[in-house]
N, C-alpha and C positions, 0 to 999 in steps of 0.2 A: 417054491417061491410063494411068498404070502400074497393073498389077494389084496386089492385096494381097500376093500372093506375091513379086512383084518389089520392092515397097516393103519387104517384110521382109528381102530380101537386101540392099537398099541400106542399110537401118538397121543390119543386122548388120555390114556393112563399115565403116559410119561410126563405130560404137562401138569405138574402139581400146582396146588394153590399158591405156594410161594413164588413159583415161576410166573404164574399169571399176574401176581401182585407186582413183581419186578417189571414185567412188561408194561403193565398199566401205569406204574410210576414213571417209567421212561417216556411213555407217550405224553403224560401230563406235563412233564418237564420240557419236552420238545415243543409242544404246542404253546405252552406258557412263554417260553423263551422267544419264540417267533412273534407272539402277540405283543410282547413287551419291548421289542426292538425299538431303539430310539438313539438319535445322535446326541441326546442330552447327557451330560456328565454331571452328576451331583457334586456339590462341594464335599470336601473330605473332613473327617473328624481328626483329632490329634493322633489317632491310631492308624490313619490311612484308609479307613472304611468310608463308603458313601454315607453322607449325613442325611438320615431320614428322621431325625429327632424333631420333637415339637408336637403340637396338637393338630390332629387331622380329623376331618369330618366330611359329610355330604348331606345334602338337604333334599334328596330325591326319593322317589318311591322305587326301591330296588327289589324287584321280584326275582325269585330264583329261576322259575321257568315261565314260558308263555304257551298259550294254546297252539295246537297245530295250525299252520298256515300264517301265523303272525311272524313277520320278519324280525330279525335281530335289530337292524338299523332302521330308523323311521324318520320321516320328515317332521318338522316342528308341528305342522297341522295334524298329521296322523298321530303323532306322539301325544298331543294334547287331548285328542278325542279318546285315545286308548287310556290315558291317565284318568279321565273322567269316568269312563266305564269301569276301570279296575278299582278305583277308590269307592265307587258306589257298591260294587260287589263285596269288597272287603268290609265296608261299614255294615252291610246287612249280615255278613257272616260273623263278624265279631260280636254284633249285638245279640245274635242267637246263642253263641256257644263260648264266647271268650270275654275279654274285658271290653265293654261297650265304648270306652274312650279311645280305643285304638283306631276305630274308624275315623274319628275326627283327626287323630294324629296323622293318618295317611292323607287326609284331605288338605292338611296344612303343609304338605310337601311342595317342592318347586318343580313338579312334573316328573317325567321319567328320567332315569339317570343319563349322565353325559360322560362319554369317554372320548378323549381327543376331539372334543367339540361336537360329537355326534350323539344324537338321542338314541337310546336303546330300549327295547321292550323287556329285556331280561338280563340276568347276569350269566346264565349258562351259555357259553360260546362253543363248547365242544361236548358232544356231537353237534353238528350244525342244525339238527332238528330242534335243538333247545330243550330236549326232554332228557331226564336222567335215565340211564340204562339199568333200571332196577331188575333184579332177579325176582322170582316168584315170592321168595321170602322177604326181600327188601320192599317190594310193592305192598305186601300185606301189612308190614310195619308202618309204611308211609301212609297208607289209607286209614289205618287204625288211629293214627295221629298221636299227639302228645297228651291229650286229655282222655284218659281211660276211665270207664265206669267202675273203678275199684276203690273201695273205701275201707279196707280192713284195718289200716293203721297208717301212721305218717310215713313209714318206710316206702310205701307203694305210691305215694303222691309225688308229683314233680317238685323239684327244689324251688322253682320260681314261685310256686304257690305259697311258700313259706318265706319268700324273700331271701332265700339262702344263696341263690345264684341270680345273675343278670344276663346280659347279652354279650359277655366276653368269652364264652366258651368257643374253642376252635372247632370249625371255622366260623367266622363272624358273617352270617348271611345278611343281616340288616334288612330283612324282608319287612316291608310295611311301615318302617320307622323313618321319619324324616328329620334328620339332625338330632335324634334323641339319644344317640349313643356315640359321642365323640371318643376318640382314643388318643392317649398321649404316649409317645415313644421316647424312651431314654436309652442312651447307648453308653457302654463302657468298653474297655478293651476285651473283657472276658464275658460279658453278658449283654443281652438286650432285654429291656423291660417294656411290656405293652400293657398299659393300664386303661381300662374302659370305664366310662363314667356310670353307665347303667348296670349297677351291681357291684361297682367298686372292686373289680377283679384285676389283680396285678399278676401277670405272668412273668416270672423271672426266668429267662431262658439262657442257658449257657451256650457258648460256642464250643461244640464238642463233635467228635467223630462217631460216637456210639451212645445209645441210650443206657440207662441203668441196667444192670444185669437182671434184676427183678423189679420191673417198674411197679410203682404203687398206683393203683387205679383211683383217680380223683376226677372231679368234674373238669379240671384244667389239663389233666393228663401229664405225661412225661414228655417234655419238649426239648429239642436240641436245635441249634441254629448253625448256619454256615453262610459264607458269602460266595456267590457265583457272579463274578464281575460286579455289575451295578445292582444286583438283586440279592436281597436278604431272603434266604430260604429257611423255613421253619418246618420241622417234621415232628408230629406229635403222635404218640401211641398211649394206650392205657387210659382212655377216657372212661368215665363212669357209665355202667350199663343202665343205671336208673334214669339217666338223661339221654337215653339212646335216640329218642325222637325229639327233635328240637322244636320248641314252641314257635308257632306262627308259620314257619316255613315247612314244618314236618320233614325236614331233612333227617335222614337216618344215619347216625354215627355210632356204631357198636363199639364195644371195648376190644374188638379184634381189628379195628380200623387203623389205618395210617393216614393221618390228615397232613396234607401238604399245603403250606401257605407261602406266598411269595409277595414281597414288597419291592417295587421298582419305581423310582422317580423317573417319570418320562418327560418332565418339564419342571421349570422352576416352581410352578404352583399346581402341579398335578402328580399324584402318586397312584400307580396301578396296583390294586390289591387283587391277587389271584389265589384260587384255592381249588383243591380237588380231594376226594376221599377214595382211598384204595381199600377195598374189602370184597374179595371174590364171592363171599356168601350173600352180600347185599347188592353189589353192583356187578353186572355181567361184563362190563368193560370200563375203560377210562373215561373220565369226564373232567371238564374244567369250567369254572365260573370266574367272573372278574367284574370289578367296578372300580371307579376312580374315587380317590379321596383328595380333599383340597385343604390347604392350610386354614386354620381357624384362629381368629384373634380373641375368641371367647375362652374364659377360664373354665376349668372343670369344677363341678359342684358335687356335694354329697348326694348320693342316690338314696333318698328317703323312701322306705318301703314299709312303714310302720304298721300298715294294715295286716301284715303277715303275723302280727302278734296274736291276733285272735281269729284270723280267717280259717285256719286249718281245724281248730277244735270245733268250730261251728259246722264245717263241712262234714266232719266225722259224726257229730251229734245228729245232723240231718239224716245221715245214712242209717244210724241206729233207730231213729224214729220211723223211717220207712220200713225197716225190718219188723219193728213192733206192730205197725199197722197192717203189714202184710200177714203176719202171724194171726192177727185178729180177724182177718178177712175184710178189712176196711178198704 
């Protein structure tokens, strides 16, 4: 008879990465379904699907995680104090290493996010700690961040630096941006289209049971959609490795990941957006984040990012000058 230790080793070998991924996805869907439970029934499209079309937005400071000890739900007073503290920290951080204007954008928000009328400190709701369950590999990528000191050529620089991408990559974390990234949803019988203003990215997602046999790796990935009752569920694989660490939130989404997004109208004027990422190499367990979107009467506009026309050449020229000066001993 095998010892308990031997059985443990056997079980550990038997539980493969695909099995762990399936388990994680099941947990994400179960928790998300429970959180999105509502008596509200959305109006129907001509095809019989819940109608989630239109322009949706939020004007809050949606942070991905919160520090240890900070509760998920907060009173108005505590949420306001936390918002002031967080926007000050973001402004200082952005001024040092990213776009200085993002600090002011964060300060122009309308406080911490609201879900079902309750202020929240973060969007991660599972695990209850509010912290993402990174593996050692995932944590290293997260801490290294999206801005790496590598300047060998344009291929190794992030796409947003050249205005090639915006903030529509799945999942949409919305960290630190207050109303700067509205999205418009179009529905047909066979597809759903999600268009985000910041970056002008249009994801045309078919209703299908399976992904392409050989997915093409792009920044938007290979996405398929399905309806689960009142919820639109979108699964995306094959995202680009170049954009593995997302700007601002430092969320890690490798090209081996399966991104799960869920849209559920929980009221006439509120839609819950939920997401999680399944990737056993990056995350040791399942996790779920969520925030609410609200109808907007504002039109979408062209996302002008013309500074990218000359930003990257100057960045690379600066790196070459540093190398020349270093070689001279300057």
